[in-house]
PyMOL CGO cylinders between C-alpha atoms (Angstrom):
from pymol import cmd
from pymol.cgo import CYLINDER

trace = [
    CYLINDER, -314.92, -75.06, 25.02, -318.02, -72.94, 24.50, 0.3, 1, 1, 1, 1, 1, 1,
    CYLINDER, -318.02, -72.94, 24.50, -320.61, -72.54, 27.23, 0.3, 1, 1, 1, 1, 1, 1,
    CYLINDER, -320.61, -72.54, 27.23, -323.38, -72.03, 24.71, 0.3, 1, 1, 1, 1, 1, 1,
    CYLINDER, -323.38, -72.03, 24.71, -325.71, -74.41, 26.52, 0.3, 1, 1, 1, 1, 1, 1,
    CYLINDER, -325.71, -74.41, 26.52, -326.43, -71.82, 29.18, 0.3, 1, 1, 1, 1, 1, 1,
    CYLINDER, -326.43, -71.82, 29.18, -328.04, -69.37, 26.73, 0.3, 1, 1, 1, 1, 1, 1,
    CYLINDER, -328.04, -69.37, 26.73, -331.83, -69.32, 26.94, 0.3, 1, 1, 1, 1, 1, 1,
    CYLINDER, -331.83, -69.32, 26.94, -332.76, -69.03, 23.27, 0.3, 1, 1, 1, 1, 1, 1,
    CYLINDER, -332.76, -69.03, 23.27, -336.45, -68.85, 24.19, 0.3, 1, 1, 1, 1, 1, 1,
    CYLINDER, -336.45, -68.85, 24.19, -335.85, -65.26, 25.26, 0.3, 1, 1, 1, 1, 1, 1,
    CYLINDER, -335.85, -65.26, 25.26, -334.52, -64.26, 21.82, 0.3, 1, 1, 1, 1, 1, 1,
    CYLINDER, -334.52, -64.26, 21.82, -336.75, -62.61, 19.22, 0.3, 1, 1, 1, 1, 1, 1,
    CYLINDER, -336.75, -62.61, 19.22, -336.70, -63.82, 15.62, 0.3, 1, 1, 1, 1, 1, 1,
    CYLINDER, -336.70, -63.82, 15.62, -334.55, -60.83, 14.69, 0.3, 1, 1, 1, 1, 1, 1,
    CYLINDER, -334.55, -60.83, 14.69, -332.11, -61.50, 17.54, 0.3, 1, 1, 1, 1, 1, 1,
    CYLINDER, -332.11, -61.50, 17.54, -331.81, -65.18, 16.62, 0.3, 1, 1, 1, 1, 1, 1,
    CYLINDER, -331.81, -65.18, 16.62, -331.11, -64.32, 12.98, 0.3, 1, 1, 1, 1, 1, 1,
    CYLINDER, -331.11, -64.32, 12.98, -328.43, -61.80, 13.95, 0.3, 1, 1, 1, 1, 1, 1,
    CYLINDER, -328.43, -61.80, 13.95, -326.92, -64.18, 16.50, 0.3, 1, 1, 1, 1, 1, 1,
    CYLINDER, -326.92, -64.18, 16.50, -326.71, -67.03, 13.99, 0.3, 1, 1, 1, 1, 1, 1,
    CYLINDER, -326.71, -67.03, 13.99, -325.19, -64.86, 11.29, 0.3, 1, 1, 1, 1, 1, 1,
    CYLINDER, -325.19, -64.86, 11.29, -322.81, -62.81, 13.40, 0.3, 1, 1, 1, 1, 1, 1,
    CYLINDER, -322.81, -62.81, 13.40, -321.66, -65.43, 15.88, 0.3, 1, 1, 1, 1, 1, 1,
    CYLINDER, -321.66, -65.43, 15.88, -321.96, -68.78, 14.16, 0.3, 1, 1, 1, 1, 1, 1,
    CYLINDER, -321.96, -68.78, 14.16, -322.05, -68.41, 10.38, 0.3, 1, 1, 1, 1, 1, 1,
    CYLINDER, -322.05, -68.41, 10.38, -318.96, -66.23, 10.25, 0.3, 1, 1, 1, 1, 1, 1,
    CYLINDER, -318.96, -66.23, 10.25, -316.97, -68.57, 12.50, 0.3, 1, 1, 1, 1, 1, 1,
    CYLINDER, -316.97, -68.57, 12.50, -318.08, -71.76, 10.73, 0.3, 1, 1, 1, 1, 1, 1,
    CYLINDER, -318.08, -71.76, 10.73, -317.21, -70.38, 7.29, 0.3, 1, 1, 1, 1, 1, 1,
    CYLINDER, -317.21, -70.38, 7.29, -313.80, -69.23, 8.54, 0.3, 1, 1, 1, 1, 1, 1,
    CYLINDER, -313.80, -69.23, 8.54, -313.20, -72.65, 10.12, 0.3, 1, 1, 1, 1, 1, 1,
    CYLINDER, -313.20, -72.65, 10.12, -314.23, -74.37, 6.90, 0.3, 1, 1, 1, 1, 1, 1,
    CYLINDER, -314.23, -74.37, 6.90, -311.83, -72.26, 4.84, 0.3, 1, 1, 1, 1, 1, 1,
    CYLINDER, -311.83, -72.26, 4.84, -309.04, -73.09, 7.26, 0.3, 1, 1, 1, 1, 1, 1,
    CYLINDER, -309.04, -73.09, 7.26, -309.87, -76.82, 7.21, 0.3, 1, 1, 1, 1, 1, 1,
    CYLINDER, -309.87, -76.82, 7.21, -310.06, -76.76, 3.40, 0.3, 1, 1, 1, 1, 1, 1,
    CYLINDER, -310.06, -76.76, 3.40, -306.50, -75.42, 3.20, 0.3, 1, 1, 1, 1, 1, 1,
    CYLINDER, -306.50, -75.42, 3.20, -305.38, -78.03, 5.69, 0.3, 1, 1, 1, 1, 1, 1,
    CYLINDER, -305.38, -78.03, 5.69, -307.14, -80.80, 3.75, 0.3, 1, 1, 1, 1, 1, 1,
    CYLINDER, -307.14, -80.80, 3.75, -305.41, -79.78, 0.50, 0.3, 1, 1, 1, 1, 1, 1,
    CYLINDER, -305.41, -79.78, 0.50, -302.05, -79.78, 2.27, 0.3, 1, 1, 1, 1, 1, 1,
    CYLINDER, -302.05, -79.78, 2.27, -302.79, -83.16, 3.84, 0.3, 1, 1, 1, 1, 1, 1,
    CYLINDER, -302.79, -83.16, 3.84, -303.77, -84.60, 0.45, 0.3, 1, 1, 1, 1, 1, 1,
    CYLINDER, -303.77, -84.60, 0.45, -300.40, -83.51, -0.95, 0.3, 1, 1, 1, 1, 1, 1,
    CYLINDER, -300.40, -83.51, -0.95, -298.42, -85.21, 1.83, 0.3, 1, 1, 1, 1, 1, 1,
    CYLINDER, -298.42, -85.21, 1.83, -300.66, -88.22, 2.45, 0.3, 1, 1, 1, 1, 1, 1,
    CYLINDER, -300.66, -88.22, 2.45, -302.27, -89.44, -0.75, 0.3, 1, 1, 1, 1, 1, 1,
    CYLINDER, -302.27, -89.44, -0.75, -304.17, -92.28, 0.91, 0.3, 1, 1, 1, 1, 1, 1,
    CYLINDER, -304.17, -92.28, 0.91, -307.64, -93.22, -0.25, 0.3, 1, 1, 1, 1, 1, 1,
    CYLINDER, -307.64, -93.22, -0.25, -309.18, -92.18, 3.08, 0.3, 1, 1, 1, 1, 1, 1,
    CYLINDER, -309.18, -92.18, 3.08, -307.61, -88.72, 2.87, 0.3, 1, 1, 1, 1, 1, 1,
    CYLINDER, -307.61, -88.72, 2.87, -308.78, -88.29, -0.73, 0.3, 1, 1, 1, 1, 1, 1,
    CYLINDER, -308.78, -88.29, -0.73, -312.31, -89.41, 0.10, 0.3, 1, 1, 1, 1, 1, 1,
    CYLINDER, -312.31, -89.41, 0.10, -312.39, -87.19, 3.19, 0.3, 1, 1, 1, 1, 1, 1,
    CYLINDER, -312.39, -87.19, 3.19, -311.31, -84.26, 1.03, 0.3, 1, 1, 1, 1, 1, 1,
    CYLINDER, -311.31, -84.26, 1.03, -314.08, -84.92, -1.52, 0.3, 1, 1, 1, 1, 1, 1,
    CYLINDER, -314.08, -84.92, -1.52, -316.78, -85.26, 1.13, 0.3, 1, 1, 1, 1, 1, 1,
    CYLINDER, -316.78, -85.26, 1.13, -315.52, -82.19, 2.97, 0.3, 1, 1, 1, 1, 1, 1,
    CYLINDER, -315.52, -82.19, 2.97, -315.68, -80.11, -0.24, 0.3, 1, 1, 1, 1, 1, 1,
    CYLINDER, -315.68, -80.11, -0.24, -319.28, -81.26, -0.69, 0.3, 1, 1, 1, 1, 1, 1,
    CYLINDER, -319.28, -81.26, -0.69, -320.05, -80.24, 2.92, 0.3, 1, 1, 1, 1, 1, 1,
    CYLINDER, -320.05, -80.24, 2.92, -318.31, -76.89, 2.43, 0.3, 1, 1, 1, 1, 1, 1,
    CYLINDER, -318.31, -76.89, 2.43, -320.39, -76.17, -0.67, 0.3, 1, 1, 1, 1, 1, 1,
    CYLINDER, -320.39, -76.17, -0.67, -323.71, -77.14, 0.97, 0.3, 1, 1, 1, 1, 1, 1,
    CYLINDER, -323.71, -77.14, 0.97, -323.07, -75.18, 4.16, 0.3, 1, 1, 1, 1, 1, 1,
    CYLINDER, -323.07, -75.18, 4.16, -321.92, -72.12, 2.25, 0.3, 1, 1, 1, 1, 1, 1,
    CYLINDER, -321.92, -72.12, 2.25, -325.05, -72.26, 0.07, 0.3, 1, 1, 1, 1, 1, 1,
    CYLINDER, -325.05, -72.26, 0.07, -327.30, -72.69, 3.13, 0.3, 1, 1, 1, 1, 1, 1,
    CYLINDER, -327.30, -72.69, 3.13, -325.74, -69.75, 4.94, 0.3, 1, 1, 1, 1, 1, 1,
    CYLINDER, -325.74, -69.75, 4.94, -325.95, -67.59, 1.81, 0.3, 1, 1, 1, 1, 1, 1,
    CYLINDER, -325.95, -67.59, 1.81, -329.62, -68.44, 1.31, 0.3, 1, 1, 1, 1, 1, 1,
    CYLINDER, -329.62, -68.44, 1.31, -330.32, -67.75, 4.97, 0.3, 1, 1, 1, 1, 1, 1,
    CYLINDER, -330.32, -67.75, 4.97, -328.50, -64.40, 4.86, 0.3, 1, 1, 1, 1, 1, 1,
    CYLINDER, -328.50, -64.40, 4.86, -329.91, -63.22, 1.54, 0.3, 1, 1, 1, 1, 1, 1,
    CYLINDER, -329.91, -63.22, 1.54, -333.41, -64.71, 1.52, 0.3, 1, 1, 1, 1, 1, 1,
    CYLINDER, -333.41, -64.71, 1.52, -334.65, -66.29, 4.72, 0.3, 1, 1, 1, 1, 1, 1,
    CYLINDER, -334.65, -66.29, 4.72, -333.44, -63.95, 7.44, 0.3, 1, 1, 1, 1, 1, 1,
    CYLINDER, -333.44, -63.95, 7.44, -334.43, -60.70, 5.67, 0.3, 1, 1, 1, 1, 1, 1,
    CYLINDER, -334.43, -60.70, 5.67, -337.86, -62.19, 5.00, 0.3, 1, 1, 1, 1, 1, 1,
    CYLINDER, -337.86, -62.19, 5.00, -338.26, -63.18, 8.64, 0.3, 1, 1, 1, 1, 1, 1,
    CYLINDER, -338.26, -63.18, 8.64, -337.17, -59.75, 9.84, 0.3, 1, 1, 1, 1, 1, 1,
    CYLINDER, -337.17, -59.75, 9.84, -339.30, -57.76, 7.40, 0.3, 1, 1, 1, 1, 1, 1,
    CYLINDER, -339.30, -57.76, 7.40, -342.42, -59.94, 7.25, 0.3, 1, 1, 1, 1, 1, 1,
    CYLINDER, -342.42, -59.94, 7.25, -342.65, -61.83, 10.56, 0.3, 1, 1, 1, 1, 1, 1,
    CYLINDER, -342.65, -61.83, 10.56, -346.41, -62.28, 10.22, 0.3, 1, 1, 1, 1, 1, 1,
    CYLINDER, -346.41, -62.28, 10.22, -346.27, -64.03, 6.81, 0.3, 1, 1, 1, 1, 1, 1,
    CYLINDER, -346.27, -64.03, 6.81, -346.27, -67.83, 6.92, 0.3, 1, 1, 1, 1, 1, 1,
    CYLINDER, -346.27, -67.83, 6.92, -343.24, -69.39, 5.30, 0.3, 1, 1, 1, 1, 1, 1,
    CYLINDER, -343.24, -69.39, 5.30, -342.62, -72.92, 4.08, 0.3, 1, 1, 1, 1, 1, 1,
    CYLINDER, -342.62, -72.92, 4.08, -339.55, -74.16, 5.93, 0.3, 1, 1, 1, 1, 1, 1,
    CYLINDER, -339.55, -74.16, 5.93, -339.50, -77.58, 4.24, 0.3, 1, 1, 1, 1, 1, 1,
    CYLINDER, -339.50, -77.58, 4.24, -336.81, -76.59, 1.67, 0.3, 1, 1, 1, 1, 1, 1,
    CYLINDER, -336.81, -76.59, 1.67, -334.51, -75.40, 4.47, 0.3, 1, 1, 1, 1, 1, 1,
    CYLINDER, -334.51, -75.40, 4.47, -335.17, -78.56, 6.46, 0.3, 1, 1, 1, 1, 1, 1,
    CYLINDER, -335.17, -78.56, 6.46, -334.26, -80.65, 3.40, 0.3, 1, 1, 1, 1, 1, 1,
    CYLINDER, -334.26, -80.65, 3.40, -330.95, -78.81, 3.16, 0.3, 1, 1, 1, 1, 1, 1,
    CYLINDER, -330.95, -78.81, 3.16, -330.39, -79.46, 6.88, 0.3, 1, 1, 1, 1, 1, 1,
    CYLINDER, -330.39, -79.46, 6.88, -331.04, -83.17, 6.28, 0.3, 1, 1, 1, 1, 1, 1,
    CYLINDER, -331.04, -83.17, 6.28, -328.62, -83.20, 3.35, 0.3, 1, 1, 1, 1, 1, 1,
    CYLINDER, -328.62, -83.20, 3.35, -325.92, -81.55, 5.47, 0.3, 1, 1, 1, 1, 1, 1,
    CYLINDER, -325.92, -81.55, 5.47, -326.60, -84.00, 8.31, 0.3, 1, 1, 1, 1, 1, 1,
    CYLINDER, -326.60, -84.00, 8.31, -326.15, -86.86, 5.83, 0.3, 1, 1, 1, 1, 1, 1,
    CYLINDER, -326.15, -86.86, 5.83, -322.80, -85.47, 4.67, 0.3, 1, 1, 1, 1, 1, 1,
    CYLINDER, -322.80, -85.47, 4.67, -321.71, -85.01, 8.30, 0.3, 1, 1, 1, 1, 1, 1,
    CYLINDER, -321.71, -85.01, 8.30, -322.63, -88.65, 8.92, 0.3, 1, 1, 1, 1, 1, 1,
    CYLINDER, -322.63, -88.65, 8.92, -320.52, -89.73, 5.93, 0.3, 1, 1, 1, 1, 1, 1,
    CYLINDER, -320.52, -89.73, 5.93, -317.55, -87.81, 7.34, 0.3, 1, 1, 1, 1, 1, 1,
    CYLINDER, -317.55, -87.81, 7.34, -318.15, -89.29, 10.79, 0.3, 1, 1, 1, 1, 1, 1,
    CYLINDER, -318.15, -89.29, 10.79, -318.09, -92.83, 9.36, 0.3, 1, 1, 1, 1, 1, 1,
    CYLINDER, -318.09, -92.83, 9.36, -314.98, -92.09, 7.33, 0.3, 1, 1, 1, 1, 1, 1,
    CYLINDER, -314.98, -92.09, 7.33, -313.27, -90.64, 10.41, 0.3, 1, 1, 1, 1, 1, 1,
    CYLINDER, -313.27, -90.64, 10.41, -314.01, -93.76, 12.49, 0.3, 1, 1, 1, 1, 1, 1,
    CYLINDER, -314.01, -93.76, 12.49, -316.65, -91.95, 14.55, 0.3, 1, 1, 1, 1, 1, 1,
    CYLINDER, -316.65, -91.95, 14.55, -313.90, -89.45, 15.43, 0.3, 1, 1, 1, 1, 1, 1,
    CYLINDER, -313.90, -89.45, 15.43, -311.99, -92.08, 17.39, 0.3, 1, 1, 1, 1, 1, 1,
    CYLINDER, -311.99, -92.08, 17.39, -308.41, -91.64, 16.34, 0.3, 1, 1, 1, 1, 1, 1,
    CYLINDER, -308.41, -91.64, 16.34, -306.38, -94.64, 15.27, 0.3, 1, 1, 1, 1, 1, 1,
    CYLINDER, -306.38, -94.64, 15.27, -302.74, -95.19, 16.22, 0.3, 1, 1, 1, 1, 1, 1,
    CYLINDER, -302.74, -95.19, 16.22, -301.87, -95.72, 12.55, 0.3, 1, 1, 1, 1, 1, 1,
    CYLINDER, -301.87, -95.72, 12.55, -303.07, -92.26, 11.57, 0.3, 1, 1, 1, 1, 1, 1,
    CYLINDER, -303.07, -92.26, 11.57, -300.49, -89.55, 10.99, 0.3, 1, 1, 1, 1, 1, 1,
    CYLINDER, -300.49, -89.55, 10.99, -300.43, -86.63, 13.42, 0.3, 1, 1, 1, 1, 1, 1,
    CYLINDER, -300.43, -86.63, 13.42, -301.73, -84.37, 10.64, 0.3, 1, 1, 1, 1, 1, 1,
    CYLINDER, -301.73, -84.37, 10.64, -304.69, -86.69, 10.04, 0.3, 1, 1, 1, 1, 1, 1,
    CYLINDER, -304.69, -86.69, 10.04, -305.39, -86.76, 13.79, 0.3, 1, 1, 1, 1, 1, 1,
    CYLINDER, -305.39, -86.76, 13.79, -305.48, -82.95, 13.78, 0.3, 1, 1, 1, 1, 1, 1,
    CYLINDER, -305.48, -82.95, 13.78, -307.81, -83.08, 10.80, 0.3, 1, 1, 1, 1, 1, 1,
    CYLINDER, -307.81, -83.08, 10.80, -310.05, -85.48, 12.72, 0.3, 1, 1, 1, 1, 1, 1,
    CYLINDER, -310.05, -85.48, 12.72, -310.24, -83.05, 15.66, 0.3, 1, 1, 1, 1, 1, 1,
    CYLINDER, -310.24, -83.05, 15.66, -311.00, -80.10, 13.40, 0.3, 1, 1, 1, 1, 1, 1,
    CYLINDER, -311.00, -80.10, 13.40, -313.77, -81.98, 11.59, 0.3, 1, 1, 1, 1, 1, 1,
    CYLINDER, -313.77, -81.98, 11.59, -315.31, -83.06, 14.88, 0.3, 1, 1, 1, 1, 1, 1,
    CYLINDER, -315.31, -83.06, 14.88, -315.37, -79.47, 16.17, 0.3, 1, 1, 1, 1, 1, 1,
    CYLINDER, -315.37, -79.47, 16.17, -316.86, -78.30, 12.87, 0.3, 1, 1, 1, 1, 1, 1,
    CYLINDER, -316.86, -78.30, 12.87, -319.57, -80.96, 13.04, 0.3, 1, 1, 1, 1, 1, 1,
    CYLINDER, -319.57, -80.96, 13.04, -320.50, -79.84, 16.53, 0.3, 1, 1, 1, 1, 1, 1,
    CYLINDER, -320.50, -79.84, 16.53, -320.75, -76.20, 15.42, 0.3, 1, 1, 1, 1, 1, 1,
    CYLINDER, -320.75, -76.20, 15.42, -322.90, -77.00, 12.39, 0.3, 1, 1, 1, 1, 1, 1,
    CYLINDER, -322.90, -77.00, 12.39, -325.19, -79.24, 14.41, 0.3, 1, 1, 1, 1, 1, 1,
    CYLINDER, -325.19, -79.24, 14.41, -325.55, -76.51, 17.03, 0.3, 1, 1, 1, 1, 1, 1,
    CYLINDER, -325.55, -76.51, 17.03, -326.65, -74.01, 14.37, 0.3, 1, 1, 1, 1, 1, 1,
    CYLINDER, -326.65, -74.01, 14.37, -329.22, -76.44, 12.97, 0.3, 1, 1, 1, 1, 1, 1,
    CYLINDER, -329.22, -76.44, 12.97, -330.43, -77.16, 16.50, 0.3, 1, 1, 1, 1, 1, 1,
    CYLINDER, -330.43, -77.16, 16.50, -330.98, -73.46, 17.21, 0.3, 1, 1, 1, 1, 1, 1,
    CYLINDER, -330.98, -73.46, 17.21, -332.77, -72.94, 13.92, 0.3, 1, 1, 1, 1, 1, 1,
    CYLINDER, -332.77, -72.94, 13.92, -335.00, -76.00, 14.13, 0.3, 1, 1, 1, 1, 1, 1,
    CYLINDER, -335.00, -76.00, 14.13, -335.85, -75.81, 17.82, 0.3, 1, 1, 1, 1, 1, 1,
    CYLINDER, -335.85, -75.81, 17.82, -335.98, -72.09, 18.51, 0.3, 1, 1, 1, 1, 1, 1,
    CYLINDER, -335.98, -72.09, 18.51, -336.13, -70.03, 15.32, 0.3, 1, 1, 1, 1, 1, 1,
    CYLINDER, -336.13, -70.03, 15.32, -338.75, -72.26, 13.64, 0.3, 1, 1, 1, 1, 1, 1,
    CYLINDER, -338.75, -72.26, 13.64, -340.80, -72.26, 16.85, 0.3, 1, 1, 1, 1, 1, 1,
    CYLINDER, -340.80, -72.26, 16.85, -340.67, -68.45, 16.98, 0.3, 1, 1, 1, 1, 1, 1,
    CYLINDER, -340.67, -68.45, 16.98, -341.66, -68.20, 13.31, 0.3, 1, 1, 1, 1, 1, 1,
    CYLINDER, -341.66, -68.20, 13.31, -344.58, -70.58, 13.69, 0.3, 1, 1, 1, 1, 1, 1,
    CYLINDER, -344.58, -70.58, 13.69, -345.74, -68.93, 16.91, 0.3, 1, 1, 1, 1, 1, 1,
    CYLINDER, -345.74, -68.93, 16.91, -345.58, -65.42, 15.41, 0.3, 1, 1, 1, 1, 1, 1,
    CYLINDER, -345.58, -65.42, 15.41, -347.37, -66.46, 12.21, 0.3, 1, 1, 1, 1, 1, 1,
    CYLINDER, -347.37, -66.46, 12.21, -350.15, -68.30, 14.07, 0.3, 1, 1, 1, 1, 1, 1,
    CYLINDER, -350.15, -68.30, 14.07, -350.74, -65.40, 16.46, 0.3, 1, 1, 1, 1, 1, 1,
    CYLINDER, -350.74, -65.40, 16.46, -351.18, -63.05, 13.52, 0.3, 1, 1, 1, 1, 1, 1,
    CYLINDER, -351.18, -63.05, 13.52, -353.78, -65.26, 11.83, 0.3, 1, 1, 1, 1, 1, 1,
]
cmd.load_cgo(trace, "trace")
């Protein structure tokens, strides 16, 4: 279990938050997603149930959206924030992507019975449930840091420069 709740993100600069998100969280989440994807494909081959198939489809959608978000952040957003901290930026497109990802996570949560395992599930599907829950928590933590700390820093810096 991570003790990330004890970090005071208010003390981080915009640059430090960007590096922290990329180096600590983005790398780990993408690696976890690749691992889960392999597991999901294997599970689909051994358990061809409708729930497994649907979970696989929704997970692939999540994987694509998260990968695109992280790529946009790494290539566009973070370099802009680091190089031009005084320039106002419209964060609405990023927030819309966050909402889309949250919606996909909610779909997975519903499909996985709110992550309450059922006795009828196979052991492999129970493992999948645990992995998806941990992934959801990691993704939500990243969005929390961005929306509550990074956005605040950006808005504060831009308004002080005006």
